[in-house]
KOLLO-752625 format. One line per 10 residues: number of its first residue (from 0); for each residue z negated, y, x of C-alpha. Coordinates in steps of 0.02 Angstrom, whole numbers, padded with zeros to 5 digits, always signed. Each point is the difference from the previous one (the first is absolute). Example, Ala and Ser with C-alpha at 12.3 -4.5 7.8 and 13.67 -1.06 7.14 Angstrom:
2
0	-00390:-00225:+00615 ~ +00033:+00172:+00069 .
END
This chain:
273
0	+01111:+00946:+00152 ~ +00062:-00091:-00158 ~ -00080:-00173:-00020 ~ +00118:-00143:+00028 ~ -00052:-00177:-00037 ~ +00109:-00078:+00133 ~ -00090:+00100:+00132 ~ -00171:-00057:-00065 ~ +00064:-00177:+00007 ~ +00059:+00019:+00181 .
10	-00170:+00073:+00048 ~ -00089:-00143:-00083 ~ +00107:-00125:+00090 ~ -00040:+00089:+00172 ~ -00189:-00001:-00047 ~ -00005:-00184:-00045 ~ +00099:-00048:+00160 ~ -00113:+00099:+00120 ~ -00166:-00072:+00063 ~ -00145:+00119:+00027 .
20	+00005:+00091:+00163 ~ -00120:-00048:+00139 ~ -00110:+00151:-00025 ~ -00029:-00045:-00184 ~ -00042:-00179:+00044 ~ -00124:+00064:+00127 ~ -00081:+00117:-00123 ~ -00020:-00132:-00129 ~ -00070:-00118:+00127 ~ -00132:+00130:+00052 .
30	-00045:+00021:-00184 ~ -00027:-00187:-00024 ~ -00107:-00010:+00161 ~ -00110:+00149:-00049 ~ -00165:-00064:-00073 ~ -00022:+00156:-00105 ~ +00174:-00016:-00078 ~ +00109:-00156:-00006 ~ -00106:-00135:+00084 ~ -00107:-00018:-00154 .
40	+00157:-00053:-00099 ~ +00070:-00122:+00130 ~ -00051:-00142:-00107 ~ +00061:+00080:-00162 ~ -00005:+00161:-00093 ~ -00123:-00052:-00135 ~ -00146:+00100:+00068 ~ +00099:+00169:-00017 ~ -00106:+00095:-00120 ~ +00011:+00162:-00100 .
50	-00146:+00094:-00073 ~ +00001:+00044:-00187 ~ -00116:+00058:-00137 ~ -00017:-00139:-00133 ~ -00077:+00126:-00121 ~ +00165:+00098:-00007 ~ +00088:-00153:-00064 ~ -00098:-00028:-00160 ~ +00140:+00041:-00118 ~ +00119:-00120:+00082 .
60	+00023:-00172:-00079 ~ +00017:-00143:+00036 ~ -00129:+00011:+00142 ~ -00010:-00148:+00117 ~ -00172:-00075:-00008 ~ -00008:-00035:+00187 ~ +00011:+00186:+00043 ~ -00153:+00108:-00001 ~ -00099:+00039:-00159 ~ +00061:+00165:-00057 .
70	-00175:+00053:-00060 ~ -00061:+00003:+00179 ~ +00010:+00173:+00078 ~ +00068:+00040:+00171 ~ +00147:-00064:+00101 ~ +00042:-00182:+00029 ~ +00134:-00082:+00111 ~ +00142:-00107:-00062 ~ +00097:-00103:+00131 ~ +00168:-00077:+00001 .
80	-00092:-00165:-00014 ~ -00089:+00053:-00158 ~ +00163:+00050:-00083 ~ +00080:-00164:+00060 ~ -00142:-00096:-00083 ~ +00037:+00090:-00164 ~ +00187:-00042:+00017 ~ -00046:-00178:+00036 ~ -00099:-00007:-00163 ~ +00148:+00077:-00094 .
90	+00112:-00138:+00067 ~ -00110:-00121:-00094 ~ -00040:+00100:-00157 ~ +00166:+00099:-00015 ~ -00101:+00165:-00021 ~ +00109:+00100:+00123 ~ -00060:+00166:-00074 ~ -00170:-00026:+00086 ~ +00089:-00034:+00161 ~ +00101:+00164:-00024 .
100	-00163:+00099:-00027 ~ -00080:-00076:+00153 ~ +00153:+00047:+00103 ~ -00005:+00178:-00062 ~ -00189:+00017:+00033 ~ +00037:-00050:+00178 ~ +00152:+00109:+00012 ~ -00074:+00161:-00068 ~ -00173:-00019:+00076 ~ -00100:+00163:-00035 .
110	+00148:+00102:-00059 ~ -00060:+00074:-00164 ~ +00167:-00016:-00091 ~ +00013:-00185:+00029 ~ -00092:-00065:-00155 ~ +00097:+00116:-00117 ~ +00166:-00044:+00070 ~ -00044:-00184:-00008 ~ -00044:+00019:-00183 ~ +00170:+00082:-00034 .
120	+00091:-00141:+00087 ~ -00103:-00129:-00104 ~ +00046:+00093:-00161 ~ +00181:-00023:+00042 ~ -00015:-00187:+00055 ~ +00008:-00088:-00172 ~ -00178:-00064:+00019 ~ +00031:-00056:+00176 ~ +00153:-00101:-00043 ~ +00109:+00095:+00122 .
130	-00109:-00062:+00147 ~ +00019:-00180:-00061 ~ +00186:+00024:-00012 ~ +00003:+00072:+00172 ~ -00092:-00145:+00073 ~ +00116:-00121:-00087 ~ +00150:+00095:+00079 ~ -00087:-00006:+00170 ~ -00015:-00189:-00014 ~ +00174:-00031:-00064 .
140	+00109:+00142:+00079 ~ -00104:+00085:+00133 ~ -00085:+00158:+00043 ~ +00152:+00117:-00019 ~ +00031:-00051:-00179 ~ -00185:+00015:-00044 ~ -00001:+00174:+00085 ~ +00144:+00055:-00110 ~ -00092:-00057:-00155 ~ -00161:+00095:+00041 .
150	+00089:+00152:+00061 ~ +00047:+00038:-00181 ~ -00185:+00012:-00054 ~ -00053:+00177:-00042 ~ -00107:+00085:+00136 ~ -00015:-00156:+00109 ~ +00114:+00039:+00146 ~ +00052:-00101:+00151 ~ -00155:+00029:+00110 ~ -00116:-00073:-00129 .
160	+00113:-00131:-00080 ~ +00029:-00078:+00178 ~ -00190:-00013:+00017 ~ -00002:-00112:-00155 ~ +00144:-00101:+00060 ~ -00077:-00020:+00172 ~ -00156:-00073:-00068 ~ +00092:-00109:-00124 ~ +00107:-00065:+00140 ~ -00148:-00047:+00104 .
170	-00053:-00134:-00136 ~ +00173:-00054:-00043 ~ +00064:-00095:+00150 ~ +00139:-00074:-00109 ~ +00074:+00173:-00032 ~ +00185:+00010:+00043 ~ +00060:+00095:+00152 ~ -00096:+00117:+00116 ~ -00178:+00033:-00041 ~ -00033:+00172:-00075 .
180	-00085:+00137:+00106 ~ -00065:+00171:-00038 ~ +00122:+00148:+00021 ~ -00074:+00171:-00011 ~ +00037:+00172:+00073 ~ -00077:-00034:+00170 ~ +00109:-00154:+00026 ~ +00154:+00091:-00064 ~ -00028:+00140:+00122 ~ -00004:-00125:+00147 .
190	+00159:-00079:-00063 ~ +00081:+00173:-00016 ~ -00037:+00052:+00179 ~ +00049:-00171:+00067 ~ +00158:-00013:-00097 ~ +00045:+00175:+00061 ~ -00022:-00051:+00179 ~ +00097:-00168:-00020 ~ +00142:+00097:-00081 ~ +00007:+00129:+00137 .
200	-00001:-00137:+00132 ~ +00147:-00076:-00091 ~ +00097:+00162:+00012 ~ -00025:+00052:-00184 ~ -00031:+00190:+00001 ~ -00028:-00006:-00186 ~ -00149:-00122:+00014 ~ -00140:+00129:-00031 ~ +00054:+00065:-00172 ~ +00046:-00181:-00062 .
210	-00165:-00067:+00063 ~ -00094:+00146:-00087 ~ +00090:-00046:-00160 ~ -00025:-00187:-00004 ~ -00175:-00004:+00073 ~ -00062:+00150:-00097 ~ -00181:+00021:-00055 ~ +00017:-00097:-00161 ~ +00118:-00064:-00134 ~ +00068:-00147:+00104 .
220	+00124:-00113:-00082 ~ -00020:-00188:-00006 ~ +00145:-00009:+00128 ~ -00107:+00113:+00113 ~ -00149:-00118:-00022 ~ +00114:-00150:+00044 ~ +00048:+00087:+00164 ~ -00185:+00038:+00034 ~ -00049:-00176:-00026 ~ +00138:-00067:+00112 .
230	-00048:+00118:+00139 ~ -00184:-00024:-00008 ~ +00008:-00190:-00002 ~ +00128:+00002:+00146 ~ -00098:+00126:+00108 ~ -00161:-00102:-00033 ~ +00089:-00152:+00064 ~ +00046:+00092:+00154 ~ -00183:+00053:+00025 ~ -00064:-00178:-00026 .
240	+00112:-00054:+00142 ~ -00032:+00152:+00115 ~ -00187:+00039:-00026 ~ -00135:-00127:+00040 ~ -00099:-00039:-00159 ~ +00106:+00106:-00120 ~ -00019:-00082:-00175 ~ +00145:-00088:-00084 ~ -00036:+00091:-00171 ~ +00096:+00161:-00009 .
250	-00136:+00091:-00092 ~ -00077:+00031:+00172 ~ +00153:+00109:+00046 ~ -00017:+00093:-00165 ~ -00182:+00036:+00035 ~ +00033:+00049:+00184 ~ +00139:+00128:-00051 ~ -00110:+00068:-00139 ~ -00138:+00022:+00128 ~ +00116:+00097:+00117 .
260	+00014:-00138:+00130 ~ +00175:+00064:+00041 ~ +00090:+00154:-00055 ~ +00178:+00029:+00069 ~ -00005:+00158:+00104 ~ +00117:+00145:-00025 ~ +00138:+00000:+00127 ~ +00173:+00080:+00007 ~ +00153:-00101:-00042 ~ +00058:-00107:+00146 .
270	-00163:+00017:+00095 ~ -00060:-00153:+00098 ~ -00140:-00102:-00076 .
END
């Protein structure tokens, strides 16, 4: 069907008005209680780590001194807490390019194309000034405006620019508006399925193709990021009230959905939940 913005807006409105169904809340509660999955993050997501090869990043500058020595062979682990520490140092020094590199190391992990793509982004970042500018926008105008700025950078893309914004937001409590969160393809696919179900439950037989367009696998607009942040923070508030011990910080929901804690099941339009 032909895309119509008014239908997308109607689907967004329904999505933002609808709390998570009981089965989703139960699935997320089980994830948080599981000692091998969510329980380790009940006090914060800082320990969530990713393996990477420091030696593969030798051509990338600036390199954060607090990350592993790149002359040391073999894999190392970088955690969200490690990247947050680099961002905290950047908030004092103003060297946000280092925080960007740290966020990309964590984001790419052992994927071999990560260093090359990061170098390409840095080459188009005006010596890191674009990251400083984005942080200034995050402080003054909020995550959505900062997203729009970074979304213009060659070869960066939403999934990786939101990693940088997420870590910057963690150390900038004075930033305006909703705190930034990571949006990647796994999160978008959860929202695509859930929005389809919400739309069908509201009687919209056009929900599936519209949801597939607006929650596609990449290229999300700043408006889409705004809807994502509104939904994530609202749903995390629902979980905080409904699930014993669910953390107040919405990055736990991002991690849970990324980890597959809840995936909306396929069901025909109008089927009972």
